N, C-alpha and C positions, 0 to 999 in steps of 0.2 A: 804576801797578799797581792802586792802590785803585779808581780810576775804571773801569779795564778790567773788574775782577772785579765791581764794583757793577753796571755796565751788563749784564754777562753774567747775573747772578742776577736782576735786575729784569726782563730780557727773558724769562727762563724763567718767572718768576712770572706775567707778563702772558700768555705763551703757554698756561700751564696753565689760565688763566681764560677763554680764548677758544676757543669750540667749533670755530672754523674752523682752528685751529692744532693741531699734534700734537707731543707730547713723547716722546722716546725716552730710556730709561735705557741707559747703556753702561758696560762696564768700561773702566778707564783705558787699557789697551792692546788695545782692541777696535776693530771696524771703523767708527769714527766718520765716516770719509769717505763711506761708503755712506749712512749715516743723514742726514748733512748734504746730500749731493747730492740726496737724495729729498725734502728739504724739512722734515725733522724738526728741532726744537730738541733739543739733546742735553745730558743731565744725567749727571753721573758720581758715583755714591754714594761711591766711594773718596775723592774730593776732599772730600766732606762728612765722611767719617770722619776725614781729616786735620785738618779744621777743628775737629771735636769734640776731637781730641787736642791740638791747638795751644792751644785755649782752655781746656783741661783740664775741659771739660764732660763728657768721657768718664768721668771718675771717678764721676759720678752716673748715667751711663746704662748702662755695662757691667754693674753689679750687677743692673739691671732685666732685661736680657737673660738673665743667669745665672739669676735667679730664675724665669724663664719657660722654662727647659729648654735654654738654650744654654751649652755648656761654657765655662769660663774658659780652656781650652786652645786654643780655635779663634781664628781671625782677630779681633783686637780692633777692626779697622775694622768688621767685620760686627757684633760685639756692641755697639760704640759706637753704630752707626747704627740697628740694630734696637731697641736700648734707648731711643734718643732718640725713635724713632717711637712706641714703646709708651708712653713718658712724655709725648709730645705737645710736645716742645721741639726747637729747632734754634738754633745760634749765628747763623743768618741773621737772626733776629729782632733781636738786639742790633746786628748789623753793618749791616743794610740795611732793617729794618722788615718783613721777610718772615715771615709767621706759620707757614708750613709749606713743606716741600720740594715741588716740582711733582709732581703725580700723573702716572704714566706711561700712555701709550697703547700702548706696546710696551716690552719689556725684552729687551736683547741682551747676551749675555756671551761671553767668550772664555776658555777654560781654559788658555791659554798661560801664565798667571801661576800659577794654582793651582785646585783644585776648590772651594775655599771660596766663590768668587764664584758658582758654580752654586747652592749651597745658599742663599746670600744672596738672589739674584735670584728663586729659586723661592719663597722666603717671601713676597716682595712680589707675585709673580704670583698667588699664592693669595689674599693679603690684598686685592688690588685687583681680582681676577678679570680679569687682564690677559694678553694673549698674550705668550709668551716664546719666544726662539729662542737656542740655544747653538751656538757654534763650538767644535769639539773637535779641535785639531791634535795631531800627535804631540808628545810631551814628552821633556825631558831628553836631547836629541839631541846627538851629537858633531859632526855636519855637516849641511848642508842638501842634501837630495836632491830631484830633480825630482818624484818621486812624492808627496813631502810637499806641495810647492807645488801640484801638481795637485789633491790631496785638499782642501786648504783653499780653493782657488779654486772648486771645485765647491760647497763649503759656502757660500761667499759668493754664488754664483749662486742657490742655494736660498733664502738669506736675502732676496735681492732679490725673488724670486717671492713669498715669504711677506709682504714688506712692502707690495707694490704695492696690494693691496686695502685695507690699513689706511690708507695715505696717500691713496689714491684716484686714482692715476695711475702710469704706468710710469716707470721710471728713464730719465732723459735721459743717454745715454752722454757727451755733451759736457759736461754739468754735472758728471759724475763725474770726467772728465779735469781740469776746472778746479779741482775741490775737491782732488784729489790733488796737482795742481801747487802749490796754496797750502800744503798740508801739507808738501810737499817743501821749499818755500822757507822756511817757518817752522822746520822741523827743521834745515835747513842753517844758518840763522842761530843757532839755539839751540846747535848744535855749536860754532860760532865763538865764541859767548859763553863757553861752558865752556872752550874752548881758550885764552882770554885768561889763564887761570890758569897757563899754562905760563911766563908772564913772571915774572921775579924783580925786585922783589917782586910778588906777585899782587894784582890790583886787586879780587878777590872771593874769598869762601870758599865751601865746601860749604854752610854755613848760609845764606848769601845765596842760593845756588842753589836751595835748597828753597822759597824764596819766589818767586824769579824764574821758577820753572818753571810757575807757575799757568797761563798762557795756552797753553803747549805741551801741557798735559794736557787742558784744557777747551775750547780754542778752535782745535784743529787743523782745518785746512781753511777758515780764514777769513782775510780781509785784516787783521782786527784783530790777530791773532797775528803776522802778518808785520810790520806797522807797529810793534808793541810791541818786537819783537826787533831791528828796525833801529835804533830809538831807543836801546835798551839797549846794543847793540854800539857805537854811536857814542859813548855816554857812557863806556863802559869803555875805549875807545881813547884818549879824552881823558884819562882817569885815568892810563893808562900813560904818555902823553906828559908828564904832570905828575909822574911817578914816585910816584903815590899808592899807598900800601900798605894793604891791608885789615887786615893785622896790622903795626903800625908797626915792630916790631923783628924781623920775620920772619927766623928762622935755622934753622927746621926745617919741612919740608914733608911733610904727612901725607895718606894716602889713607883714605877712609871706605868700608868695605864693609858693606852691609846697609841696613836702614831707618833713617830719622831717628827720634830719640826726640822726638816732636812736642811734648810738654809740657815739654821741657827744652832747646829750641833755644838760648835766650838763655844759660842757665847753662853749657851745654857750650861754646858759642862763647867765653864769657868765660874758661873754663879754658884753652883752647888759646891765646887771645890773651895771657893773663897769663904763659904759658910760652913766648912768642915763637914759637909754632907756628901755621902756617896750614894748614888742611885744604883743599887745593887741588883735589882731584878725588874722585869717588865713583862707585861702581857705580850708585847710585840715580838721580842726576840724568841720567846718560848713558843711562838706560833709555828715554828719549824722543828718541833720535837715530835716525831711520829713513832712512838714506841710500839705501835700495833703492827708495823710491817712484819710480815712473815713470808720468807722465801718459799716455803712449802705450800702456801696458800696465797699466792701473790695478789690476785684480783680482789678477793674478798677482804684481805687484810688492808689493801690500799683503800678500798671503799670505806672500811671502818675508820681508818686513820684520817682520811680526808673529810669524813662527816663529823668527826669528833672535835675538830678545831674550835678553839675558844669563840671566835667570831660567829660561829654557826650555832651557838647554844643559847638557851633562854636566860633570863635575868637571875633566876634562882641558882643556876649552875655557876654563873659568873660571880655572884656574891660569895659563894662558898669557895670557889677557886682562889679568888684574891685573898680571902681570909686565911686560907691554907698557906698561900705564898708569904703573907705577912708573918705567920708563925714560923715557917721553915727558914726564912731568910732574916729573921729578927728585925722586922721592919718597924720604924718609928712613925711613918706617915706615908700616905698615898697621894701622888699627884695625878689628877685626871686631866688629860689634854683633850679638850673638846674641839675636834677638827671640823671646821666649817663645811668642808666638802666631803667629809667621810663619816656620815652618820652611823654606818654599820660598825665602825671601829671607834666610836665615841660613846663611852659607857656612862657618861655623866648625865645623860638626858632623862633617864627614867628613875631617878631617885636612888641610884646605887651608892653615891657618896654618903648620903644621909643614913642609909641602911648600915653601911660600914661604921659610921660614927656611932650609931646606936650599939655597935659591938665593941666600942672602945678604941676604934682605929681613927686617928686624925686624918682628915682629907682636905684637899683643896682642888679647885677647878681653874685651869687657865684656858683661855680661848686662843685659838690659832688655827693652823692648817699644816698639812704635810708639805705642800709645795707653794701655795699661794700666800706670799708674805704680806699681801694687802690685808689679810685677815689676822695678822699677828702684830702686837704692840710690844716692842722691846721694853719700854719703860714700865708699862702696866704689869707685864709678866715678871720683870725683875722685882718690882715692889711687892707683888703678891707672894712670890716664892720666898723672898727674904723674910717677910713678915711671918709666913707659915713656919719657916725653919726656926725662927726665933721663938715662936710659941711652943714648939715641941722640944 
């Protein structure tokens, strides 16, 4: 994993310094396949935001963005990242010797996650005087309709027309098919990796998954991601054969809904481990399972896949989805993380925990945030989690 991510970032750094190569910024659930097929190197600011949170550098950068007019109530990926840019720092320096994130030749976002990504990318478009293109699908939908797919497919076609003069050549349809085929293979392997946690005892936890997911976010559409997940899956199957347990005394199985608390992955992992509980599944890690990709119908299948994501669905769908995951992974209880700055990915706000309780599924809500640790209490969260685990 270290080598895969190092090579990815060093390649981006080299591309940004080469006038013959082009760098595209993309949201994490955006049309990366189109960008890669056209020859862009693709950078994901949300991944950088997660790095800022995990290294706890965000504690120094969020206040900088706040002081420059960005509310502490908005996405802390945004404020972490923009604050880091304003401050002139990046965790890539310590990790890989890279002095700054790659400057974009084009910015492409998709509001299937939230509208904060639009404001985030618009800031950089103005800052770098760079072209920007947004995909705006229908949101919060109960089901997938053909008119939704047609709408987003047309937007993808417009994006391709927009990109061709920037990259200097038309899209090769065969290259797009190949890229979507690689994305499909990688995401299928990623799904199989996550499904290994159905085994008792589980060979991996949600906290492992937040690290393993790196390539499916930043390297979709490449052979590198496919090879990585083939190796990881083989290793996990070997662990199962050896009866290896991620939590040695696993006797409770937990589902995590919502964002990770990036700056507290280790401590939260330890709390569950010390209480013989394994967090075996999550909404978050499954957000990069795109089973609808079809190389023979790339644009329409991408439209369907990117519309269907959990965060873009209505409450009824989310309730049934989590209930199905509870059944399939033999879950004993659900932890909802209510992220202060990420309301779109916090599903505890509209009575979903109570609805699951009425279906016989124990739930708890912890308050926190993905990057802003001012919103997270170690003591309160520990007490709540331990009490919850004791009751189930």
